[in-house]
C-alpha positions as CSV (number, residue, x, y, z in Angstrom):
1,X,105.2,151.4,54.1
2,X,106.3,147.9,55.0
3,X,107.7,149.1,58.4
4,X,104.4,151.0,59.1
5,X,102.4,147.8,58.4
6,X,104.7,145.7,60.7
7,X,104.4,148.3,63.5
8,X,100.7,148.5,63.2
9,X,100.4,144.7,63.3
10,X,102.6,144.6,66.4
11,X,100.7,147.3,68.1
12,X,97.4,145.5,67.4
13,X,98.8,142.3,68.6
14,X,100.0,143.8,71.9
15,X,96.8,145.7,72.4
16,X,94.8,142.4,72.0
17,X,97.2,140.7,74.5
18,X,96.7,143.6,77.0
19,X,92.9,143.5,76.6
20,X,92.9,139.7,77.1
21,X,94.9,140.1,80.3
22,X,92.4,142.8,81.5
23,X,89.4,140.6,80.8
24,X,91.0,137.7,82.6
25,X,92.3,139.7,85.6
26,X,88.9,141.4,86.3
27,X,87.0,138.3,85.3
28,X,84.8,140.1,82.8
29,X,84.0,136.9,81.0
30,X,81.5,134.2,82.0
31,X,82.4,130.7,82.9
32,X,80.2,128.5,80.7
33,X,79.1,125.2,82.2
34,X,79.9,122.1,80.1
35,X,76.7,120.7,78.6
36,X,76.1,117.1,77.7
37,X,73.4,114.5,77.1
38,X,73.3,111.7,79.7
39,X,72.5,108.0,79.4
40,X,68.8,108.8,79.6
41,X,68.9,111.2,76.6
42,X,68.4,114.2,79.0
43,X,70.4,117.3,78.2
44,X,71.8,119.0,81.2
45,X,75.1,120.4,82.7
46,X,78.0,118.1,83.5
47,X,77.7,117.5,87.3
48,X,80.0,119.1,90.0
49,X,81.0,122.3,88.2
50,X,81.5,125.7,89.7
51,X,82.1,129.1,88.2
52,X,80.8,132.6,87.7
53,X,78.2,133.8,85.3
54,X,78.9,137.3,84.1
55,X,76.2,139.3,82.2
56,X,75.9,142.9,81.2
57,X,78.7,145.3,80.4
58,X,81.4,146.0,83.0
59,X,80.3,143.0,85.0
60,X,76.9,144.5,85.8
61,X,75.8,141.1,87.0
62,X,78.4,138.7,88.6
63,X,77.0,135.6,90.2
64,X,78.4,132.3,91.3
65,X,76.9,129.0,90.1
66,X,77.2,125.5,91.4
67,X,76.2,122.5,89.3
68,X,75.2,119.7,91.7
69,X,75.6,115.9,91.3
70,X,72.4,115.7,89.4
71,X,73.5,118.3,86.7
72,X,71.6,121.4,87.7
73,X,72.5,124.7,89.3
74,X,71.6,124.4,93.0
75,X,72.9,125.0,96.5
76,X,71.8,121.5,97.5
77,X,71.8,118.0,96.1
78,X,68.5,116.4,95.2
79,X,67.6,113.6,97.6
80,X,63.8,113.2,97.4
81,X,62.2,110.8,99.9
82,X,58.8,110.0,101.4
83,X,59.9,111.3,104.7
84,X,59.9,115.0,103.8
85,X,58.1,117.5,101.5
86,X,59.9,118.5,98.3
87,X,59.0,121.0,95.5
88,X,60.6,120.7,92.1
89,X,60.9,123.8,89.9
90,X,61.4,122.7,86.3
91,X,62.2,125.2,83.5
92,X,64.7,127.1,81.4
93,X,67.3,129.7,82.2
94,X,64.8,131.6,84.4
95,X,64.8,128.6,86.8
96,X,68.4,127.8,86.2
97,X,69.2,131.2,87.9
98,X,72.6,132.0,86.6
99,X,71.8,135.7,87.1
100,X,71.9,135.3,90.9
101,X,74.2,133.6,93.3
102,X,73.1,130.0,93.7
103,X,73.0,130.5,97.5
104,X,70.2,133.1,97.0
105,X,68.1,131.2,94.4
106,X,64.3,131.1,94.0
107,X,64.3,127.7,95.7
108,X,66.2,129.1,98.7
109,X,63.7,132.0,98.9
110,X,60.7,129.6,98.8
111,X,62.3,127.5,101.6
112,X,62.4,130.7,103.7
113,X,58.7,131.2,103.3
114,X,57.6,127.6,104.0
115,X,58.4,125.3,106.9
116,X,60.1,121.9,106.5
117,X,60.3,122.1,102.7
118,X,63.1,121.3,100.3
119,X,63.1,123.0,96.9
120,X,64.9,121.4,93.9
121,X,65.6,123.5,90.9
122,X,65.8,121.6,87.6
123,X,66.6,124.6,85.4
124,X,68.6,124.5,82.2
125,X,68.9,127.2,79.5
126,X,66.9,126.2,76.5
127,X,64.4,123.8,78.1
128,X,60.9,123.9,76.6
129,X,57.9,122.0,77.8
130,X,59.0,118.9,75.8
131,X,62.3,118.9,77.6
132,X,60.7,119.4,81.0
133,X,58.1,116.6,80.7
134,X,60.7,114.2,79.2
135,X,62.9,114.9,82.2
136,X,60.1,113.7,84.5
137,X,59.5,110.6,82.5
138,X,63.2,109.7,82.2
139,X,63.7,110.0,86.0
140,X,60.3,108.9,87.0
141,X,61.5,107.0,90.1
142,X,63.4,110.1,91.2
143,X,60.3,112.4,90.8
144,X,57.8,109.9,92.2
145,X,58.9,110.9,95.8
146,X,58.6,114.6,95.1
147,X,55.3,116.1,96.3
148,X,54.9,119.2,94.0
149,X,56.3,119.6,90.5
150,X,56.0,123.1,89.0
151,X,56.8,123.7,85.3
152,X,57.7,127.2,84.2
153,X,56.3,128.0,80.7
154,X,57.2,131.0,78.5
155,X,54.3,130.8,76.1
156,X,56.2,132.4,73.2
157,X,58.7,129.7,72.7
158,X,58.1,126.7,75.1
159,X,55.2,125.1,73.1
160,X,56.9,124.9,69.7
161,X,57.5,121.2,69.8
162,X,55.0,118.3,69.9
163,X,57.6,115.7,70.9
164,X,61.0,115.4,72.5
165,X,64.1,114.9,70.5
166,X,67.6,115.0,72.1
167,X,69.5,117.9,70.5
168,X,72.8,116.1,69.8
169,X,73.5,118.8,67.1
170,X,73.7,121.5,69.7
171,X,76.0,119.5,71.9
172,X,78.2,118.8,68.9
173,X,78.3,122.4,68.0
174,X,79.3,123.5,71.5
175,X,82.2,121.0,71.3
176,X,83.3,122.3,67.9
177,X,86.7,124.1,67.5
178,X,85.0,127.5,67.0
179,X,83.3,127.4,70.4
180,X,86.5,126.0,72.0
181,X,88.4,129.0,70.7
182,X,85.7,131.3,72.0
183,X,85.9,129.7,75.4
184,X,89.7,129.8,75.6
185,X,90.0,133.3,74.1
186,X,88.3,135.3,76.9
187,X,88.4,138.6,75.1
188,X,86.4,137.1,72.3
189,X,83.9,135.6,74.8
190,X,83.6,139.0,76.5
191,X,83.1,140.8,73.2
192,X,80.4,138.3,72.2
193,X,78.7,138.6,75.5
194,X,78.4,142.4,75.4
195,X,77.2,142.4,71.8
196,X,80.3,143.8,70.0
197,X,80.2,141.0,67.4
198,X,76.4,141.1,67.0
199,X,76.4,143.4,63.9
200,X,78.6,140.7,62.2
201,X,76.2,137.9,63.3
202,X,73.2,139.9,62.3
203,X,74.6,140.7,58.9
204,X,75.2,137.0,58.3
205,X,71.7,136.1,59.4
206,X,70.1,138.8,57.2
207,X,72.0,137.5,54.2
208,X,70.7,133.9,54.9
209,X,67.2,134.6,56.1
210,X,64.4,136.7,54.8
211,X,63.0,139.6,56.8
212,X,60.1,138.6,59.0
213,X,56.7,139.5,57.6
214,X,53.9,141.1,59.6
215,X,51.5,138.5,61.0
216,X,47.7,138.9,60.6
217,X,45.2,138.0,63.3
218,X,44.2,134.8,61.6
219,X,47.8,133.8,61.2
220,X,48.4,134.5,64.9
221,X,45.4,132.4,65.8
222,X,46.8,129.6,63.7
223,X,50.0,129.8,65.6
224,X,48.1,129.6,68.9
225,X,46.2,126.6,67.7
226,X,49.4,124.9,66.6
227,X,50.9,125.5,70.1
228,X,47.8,124.2,71.7
229,X,48.0,121.0,69.6
230,X,51.6,120.7,70.6
231,X,50.6,121.0,74.2
232,X,47.9,118.4,73.9
233,X,50.4,116.0,72.2
234,X,53.0,116.4,74.9
235,X,50.4,115.8,77.7
236,X,49.1,112.7,75.8
237,X,52.6,111.4,75.5
238,X,54.0,112.1,79.0
239,X,50.9,112.5,81.1
240,X,50.2,115.1,83.7
241,X,49.3,114.6,87.4
242,X,47.0,117.5,88.2
243,X,47.2,116.7,91.9
244,X,51.0,117.3,92.2
245,X,51.8,119.3,89.0
246,X,51.2,122.9,88.0
247,X,52.3,125.5,85.4
248,X,54.0,128.7,86.4
249,X,53.4,131.4,83.8
250,X,52.6,135.0,83.0
251,X,49.1,135.3,81.7
252,X,49.8,138.7,80.1
253,X,52.2,137.1,77.7
254,X,50.3,133.9,77.2
255,X,47.5,133.2,74.6
256,X,43.9,133.5,76.0
257,X,43.2,130.4,73.9
258,X,45.8,128.4,75.8
259,X,44.8,129.8,79.2
260,X,41.1,129.0,78.6
261,X,41.9,125.4,77.6
262,X,44.0,124.9,80.8
263,X,41.3,126.3,83.0
264,X,38.5,124.3,81.3
265,X,40.5,121.1,81.7
266,X,41.7,121.7,85.3
267,X,45.4,122.3,84.7
268,X,46.6,124.2,87.8
269,X,48.2,127.6,87.0
270,X,50.4,129.8,89.1
271,X,50.0,133.2,87.5
272,X,52.6,135.9,88.4
273,X,51.3,138.5,85.9
274,X,49.5,140.7,88.5
275,X,52.3,140.8,91.1
276,X,54.7,141.8,88.3
277,X,52.4,144.4,87.0
278,X,51.7,145.9,90.5
279,X,55.4,145.9,91.5
280,X,56.8,149.3,92.3
281,X,60.2,148.1,91.4
282,X,61.2,146.5,88.0
283,X,61.1,142.7,88.3
284,X,63.6,142.1,85.5
285,X,67.2,143.1,84.9
286,X,67.9,146.4,83.1
287,X,69.8,144.8,80.2
288,X,68.1,141.5,80.2
289,X,64.5,140.2,80.5
290,X,65.5,137.6,83.2
291,X,64.2,138.2,86.7
292,X,66.3,140.3,89.0
293,X,66.4,139.6,92.8
294,X,63.1,141.5,93.3
295,X,61.4,139.6,90.5
296,X,62.7,136.3,91.9
297,X,61.3,137.2,95.3
298,X,57.9,137.8,93.7
299,X,58.1,134.4,92.0
300,X,59.0,132.7,95.3
301,X,56.1,134.4,97.0
302,X,53.5,133.3,94.4
303,X,54.8,129.7,94.5
304,X,54.8,129.6,98.3
305,X,51.2,131.0,98.4
306,X,50.1,128.3,95.9
307,X,51.7,125.6,98.1
308,X,50.1,127.0,101.2
309,X,46.6,127.1,99.5
310,X,46.9,123.4,98.6
311,X,47.5,122.2,102.3
């Protein structure tokens, strides 16, 4: 019995080593950019990193990223000036664009549709509207020379905060021994990425948290009102230049209450709901709700049309 146990242990050990080698050789894992909070309390990626983002099983999506000197995924450095026209796209992972080669980003697509324009993508996974507006304030001299600033909003989770607070806890967690082990042990990183360890995580979450209850219409309206108050608070804190700023969003997934308030108060909206709905091809990835190449082309077109209409 003892020999059987030893043999099984050795077999498991060698199988794990073999799988680790396979994952490394075929680069089935994703390179995770190092995150940090800079001197201005802005959370972003450590500048001048390169790597490959891998999503989906069996490397269904394999794309190269390039973190520029400003700390964002882009094929160019950000050098705004009064001598040229620049567009800033600010948002979360949808704008960050890790699901597509950085050389074929939304910004690159927009530049192909407009003449003499540079597009800067300030995308970072996890950014909500508070993060986005604080970024503009923290680097106000930098953004002063940019002609158009477009904020991407996912209504469901981008209006949950009424103020900006640097998330030092998240950065601390990402630097913890547990995450360092995950990053070094590529098989574990791959298993986590494709959902093998999700049942264990879900079990732990179910033990700690109560099951979500159904939400009534009045409770849903209360949530919308709270989000709207958060929005008002952020605008009062950071300001909003309606002549150069706009919101990019999907009206089908946004509250009518919020949309009505924006329209009544003259906040410019770039709505991509109809182009997505009329698209003959899926605009999102099969295994992920992030935009695929076709969806990103649609986004580039609606942004370019908005800019053209302003001239």
